[in-house]
C-alpha positions as CSV (number, residue, x, y, z in Angstrom):
1,X,93.1,-44.8,302.1
2,X,93.4,-41.6,304.2
3,X,90.8,-39.3,302.6
4,X,92.4,-36.1,303.8
5,X,94.6,-36.7,301.4
6,X,92.4,-38.1,298.5
7,X,90.1,-35.0,298.4
8,X,93.1,-32.7,297.8
9,X,94.5,-34.8,295.0
10,X,91.4,-34.7,293.1
11,X,90.9,-31.2,293.6
12,X,93.9,-30.3,292.3
13,X,93.5,-32.3,289.0
14,X,90.1,-30.8,288.4
15,X,91.4,-27.5,289.5
16,X,94.2,-28.0,286.4
17,X,92.0,-29.6,283.7
18,X,90.0,-26.1,284.7
19,X,92.7,-24.1,284.4
20,X,93.7,-25.5,281.3
21,X,90.6,-25.3,279.7
22,X,90.0,-21.9,280.5
23,X,93.4,-20.7,279.3
24,X,92.8,-22.3,276.0
25,X,89.6,-20.4,275.8
26,X,91.0,-17.5,276.5
27,X,94.3,-17.7,274.3
28,X,92.4,-18.5,270.9
29,X,91.9,-15.3,268.5
30,X,90.4,-14.2,265.2
31,X,93.7,-12.8,264.1
32,X,92.9,-11.8,260.5
33,X,90.8,-12.3,256.8
34,X,89.8,-11.5,253.6
35,X,86.4,-10.9,251.9
36,X,87.0,-8.9,248.7
37,X,88.2,-11.7,246.7
38,X,87.0,-14.0,243.6
39,X,85.1,-16.5,245.9
40,X,86.6,-19.2,243.9
41,X,88.9,-22.3,245.4
42,X,91.8,-20.8,244.1
43,X,91.0,-16.8,245.4
44,X,88.4,-17.9,248.7
45,X,87.3,-15.6,251.4
46,X,89.4,-17.1,254.6
47,X,90.0,-16.7,258.4
48,X,92.8,-16.8,260.5
49,X,92.8,-18.4,263.9
50,X,96.0,-17.9,266.7
51,X,97.1,-19.3,269.5
52,X,98.8,-17.3,271.9
53,X,99.1,-19.9,274.8
54,X,101.7,-22.4,275.7
55,X,99.3,-25.4,275.1
56,X,98.2,-27.1,272.1
57,X,94.4,-26.5,271.6
58,X,91.5,-29.2,269.7
59,X,89.5,-26.6,267.5
60,X,87.5,-29.4,266.7
61,X,85.2,-28.3,269.7
62,X,85.3,-24.4,268.0
63,X,82.9,-23.2,264.9
64,X,82.8,-19.7,262.8
65,X,79.7,-17.6,262.1
66,X,78.6,-14.7,260.2
67,X,76.1,-11.9,261.0
68,X,73.5,-14.0,259.4
69,X,74.2,-17.0,262.0
70,X,73.2,-19.5,259.4
71,X,76.9,-19.9,257.4
72,X,78.7,-21.7,260.0
73,X,81.9,-23.8,259.8
74,X,83.2,-26.3,262.2
75,X,86.6,-26.1,262.7
76,X,89.0,-29.2,262.8
77,X,92.4,-30.0,263.7
78,X,95.0,-29.4,266.9
79,X,96.5,-25.8,266.6
80,X,100.1,-25.4,268.4
81,X,101.3,-23.0,271.2
82,X,102.0,-19.5,268.9
83,X,100.5,-20.7,266.2
84,X,98.9,-19.8,263.2
85,X,95.8,-21.8,261.0
86,X,93.7,-20.8,258.5
87,X,90.5,-21.9,257.0
88,X,88.7,-21.2,253.4
89,X,85.4,-19.7,253.9
90,X,84.4,-19.4,250.1
91,X,82.0,-16.6,249.4
92,X,80.3,-16.5,252.6
93,X,81.8,-13.2,254.2
94,X,80.3,-9.8,252.5
95,X,82.7,-7.5,251.1
96,X,81.3,-4.5,252.3
97,X,80.4,-5.6,255.8
98,X,80.2,-8.6,257.8
99,X,80.5,-9.9,261.3
100,X,83.0,-13.4,261.8
101,X,82.2,-14.6,265.7
102,X,84.2,-17.5,266.9
103,X,82.5,-19.9,269.2
104,X,83.1,-23.1,271.4
105,X,80.7,-25.9,271.1
106,X,80.7,-27.8,274.1
107,X,80.4,-25.0,276.3
108,X,78.8,-22.4,274.1
109,X,79.7,-19.1,274.4
110,X,81.6,-16.1,272.2
111,X,85.3,-16.3,272.1
112,X,86.4,-13.9,269.8
113,X,84.4,-11.4,267.7
114,X,85.2,-9.0,264.9
115,X,82.8,-6.8,262.4
116,X,83.8,-4.6,260.0
117,X,82.8,-2.5,257.3
118,X,79.0,-1.4,257.2
119,X,78.2,-4.3,260.0
120,X,80.7,-2.5,262.6
121,X,83.2,-0.2,263.9
122,X,86.3,-2.5,264.7
123,X,87.7,-2.0,260.9
124,X,87.1,-0.8,257.4
125,X,86.1,-3.5,255.2
126,X,89.2,-4.8,253.1
127,X,89.5,-4.0,249.6
128,X,90.8,-6.4,246.7
129,X,94.2,-7.9,247.1
130,X,94.1,-6.6,250.9
131,X,93.6,-7.8,254.2
132,X,92.2,-7.5,257.8
133,X,94.4,-7.9,261.2
134,X,95.5,-7.5,264.2
135,X,98.3,-4.8,264.3
136,X,100.1,-7.3,267.0
137,X,99.3,-11.2,266.6
138,X,95.9,-12.0,268.8
139,X,95.7,-8.4,271.1
140,X,96.3,-5.4,268.8
141,X,94.0,-3.2,267.6
142,X,92.4,-4.0,263.8
143,X,94.0,-2.1,261.0
144,X,93.7,-3.1,256.8
145,X,97.3,-4.3,255.6
146,X,98.3,-3.5,251.8
147,X,98.9,-7.7,251.4
148,X,97.9,-10.2,253.3
149,X,99.8,-12.1,255.6
150,X,97.8,-15.4,255.6
151,X,98.7,-18.3,257.6
152,X,101.7,-16.0,259.4
153,X,102.3,-13.0,261.9
154,X,101.0,-9.7,261.3
155,X,103.8,-8.2,263.1
156,X,105.9,-7.7,259.8
157,X,102.7,-6.5,257.6
158,X,102.5,-3.0,255.9
159,X,99.5,-1.1,257.1
160,X,97.2,0.6,254.1
161,X,97.2,4.2,253.9
162,X,93.5,4.9,256.0
163,X,90.8,5.5,253.9
164,X,89.3,9.2,253.6
165,X,85.6,9.0,254.7
166,X,83.8,10.6,252.2
167,X,81.6,13.6,253.3
168,X,77.7,12.7,253.0
169,X,76.2,15.7,251.4
170,X,73.4,17.3,253.1
171,X,70.5,17.9,250.8
172,X,68.5,20.7,250.3
173,X,65.2,20.9,251.2
174,X,63.5,21.8,247.7
175,X,60.9,24.4,248.8
176,X,57.4,23.0,248.6
177,X,55.9,25.0,245.4
178,X,52.6,27.0,246.5
179,X,49.6,25.7,244.8
180,X,47.8,28.4,243.1
181,X,43.9,28.2,244.5
182,X,41.7,26.7,241.8
183,X,39.5,29.4,241.3
184,X,35.7,28.4,241.9
185,X,33.3,28.5,238.7
186,X,30.7,30.7,238.6
187,X,27.3,29.3,238.4
188,X,25.1,31.5,235.8
189,X,21.9,31.8,236.9
190,X,19.0,29.9,234.1
191,X,17.3,32.5,232.3
192,X,14.0,31.8,232.4
193,X,12.5,32.2,228.9
194,X,10.3,35.0,228.1
195,X,6.9,34.2,227.4
196,X,6.1,36.6,224.0
197,X,3.3,38.6,224.7
198,X,0.7,37.8,222.0
199,X,0.0,41.0,219.9
200,X,-3.6,42.5,220.1
201,X,-5.6,42.1,217.1
202,X,-6.5,45.5,216.2
203,X,-10.5,45.7,216.6
204,X,-11.9,46.9,213.4
205,X,-13.3,50.5,214.0
206,X,-16.5,51.4,212.1
207,X,-16.0,54.4,209.9
208,X,-17.9,57.0,211.7
209,X,-19.8,59.6,209.5
210,X,-19.6,63.4,210.0
211,X,-21.1,64.5,213.0
212,X,-22.5,67.6,211.6
213,X,-24.3,65.6,209.3
214,X,-26.2,62.7,210.7
215,X,-27.3,60.2,207.3
216,X,-31.2,59.2,207.4
217,X,-31.8,55.6,207.0
218,X,-34.9,55.9,205.3
219,X,-34.7,53.7,202.1
220,X,-36.6,55.6,199.9
221,X,-34.7,59.4,200.4
222,X,-31.6,58.0,200.9
223,X,-30.5,57.4,197.5
224,X,-31.7,60.6,196.0
225,X,-30.2,62.5,198.7
226,X,-26.9,61.3,198.1
227,X,-27.1,61.8,194.5
228,X,-28.4,65.2,194.8
229,X,-25.4,66.2,197.3
230,X,-22.8,64.4,195.4
231,X,-23.7,65.3,192.2
232,X,-22.8,68.6,191.2
233,X,-24.8,71.4,189.6
234,X,-22.5,73.1,186.6
235,X,-23.6,76.3,184.3
236,X,-22.0,77.5,181.6
237,X,-19.0,75.4,182.3
238,X,-18.8,76.7,185.8
239,X,-19.4,74.5,188.9
240,X,-21.7,76.1,191.4
241,X,-22.0,74.9,195.1
242,X,-23.6,76.4,198.4
243,X,-21.4,77.0,200.9
244,X,-23.3,74.6,203.7
245,X,-22.8,71.8,200.7
246,X,-18.6,72.7,200.2
247,X,-18.0,72.0,204.3
248,X,-20.1,68.9,204.5
249,X,-18.4,66.0,203.6
250,X,-20.9,62.6,202.5
251,X,-19.3,59.1,203.0
252,X,-19.6,57.0,200.2
253,X,-23.1,55.0,199.6
254,X,-21.1,51.4,199.8
255,X,-19.9,52.6,203.2
256,X,-23.3,53.9,204.4
257,X,-24.9,50.3,203.1
258,X,-22.0,48.3,205.1
259,X,-22.8,50.2,208.3
260,X,-26.8,49.5,207.9
261,X,-25.8,45.6,207.2
262,X,-23.9,45.5,209.7
263,X,-26.7,46.8,211.9
264,X,-29.0,44.8,210.8
265,X,-27.0,41.8,211.5
266,X,-26.7,43.0,215.2
267,X,-30.4,43.3,215.7
268,X,-30.8,40.0,213.9
269,X,-28.9,38.3,216.4
270,X,-30.2,40.3,218.9
271,X,-33.7,38.9,218.6
272,X,-32.8,35.1,218.0
273,X,-31.1,35.6,221.3
274,X,-34.1,36.6,223.0
275,X,-36.1,34.1,221.1
276,X,-34.1,30.8,222.5
277,X,-34.6,32.7,226.4
278,X,-37.9,33.0,225.9
279,X,-38.1,29.6,224.9
280,X,-35.9,28.2,227.3
281,X,-37.7,29.9,230.3
282,X,-41.3,28.7,228.9
283,X,-39.5,24.8,228.9
284,X,-38.2,25.1,232.6
285,X,-41.8,26.6,233.7
286,X,-43.9,24.1,231.5
287,X,-41.7,21.0,233.5
288,X,-41.9,22.6,236.9
289,X,-45.7,22.6,236.3
290,X,-45.6,19.2,235.4
291,X,-43.4,18.1,238.2
292,X,-45.7,19.8,240.5
293,X,-48.9,18.0,239.3
294,X,-46.8,14.8,239.4
295,X,-46.5,15.4,243.3
296,X,-50.2,16.5,244.1
297,X,-51.4,13.4,241.8
298,X,-49.0,11.3,244.3
299,X,-50.5,12.8,247.4
300,X,-53.8,12.6,246.2
301,X,-53.4,9.0,245.6
């Protein structure tokens, strides 16, 4: 066999197979879906696949995934050219927003993808009874349809009114309340208790006799003189008193006796004190004389 003819033939077969697979890869689209359903067998979430090519494609080499990438659905069956196939994906799509991805399994790669609602900006999230799909099958932009066209073309579907975005209210900054400074408590000085000043006991002052006349302390004449000066002399009912006697004020005998008694007591105390001192002095002299004699005896011995 001529090698020059074999190699071109093999190359043609390879290119035909590669081109056909590449075309099949590029001709599959996510065409429509519904996510706000009851999530039951009667009303499940679903995804529609559209084959825009001229050749049939084996879908067992493809799978669907959502945003979490944990919900996976492997497709089955053969899809004919320019045909639609739907796959129920019960309770897998989030109604508020999600991402639907179509992957090839044998040659891991992303074939098509749509992000809707709060997960992307391709299209709003369809409400209950509605669907989201391409306005022209396969290549058109994504819009919301008033009613789904599950398993059929979208070209005759009625677009739903575009929902008006609710303006986001800008929060008003609440002024921060000014804190009132807490007054610092004033420390009251501890009052030192005052020590009461002791009241002086008044020293009794001895009664002084009139300086004009000094009383005589003669025990024999005191009572006689006092009796003579205290007792007035009256003649015929009239009192006679000398000018000298009217000016002299003599203390009563009782007070003079007290003064004499106190003076005698003080004198006795003084005499006793002098006697005690004298006795102590004599004792000291006697003791010193005794000690001196002992020392002399010790030296002489």
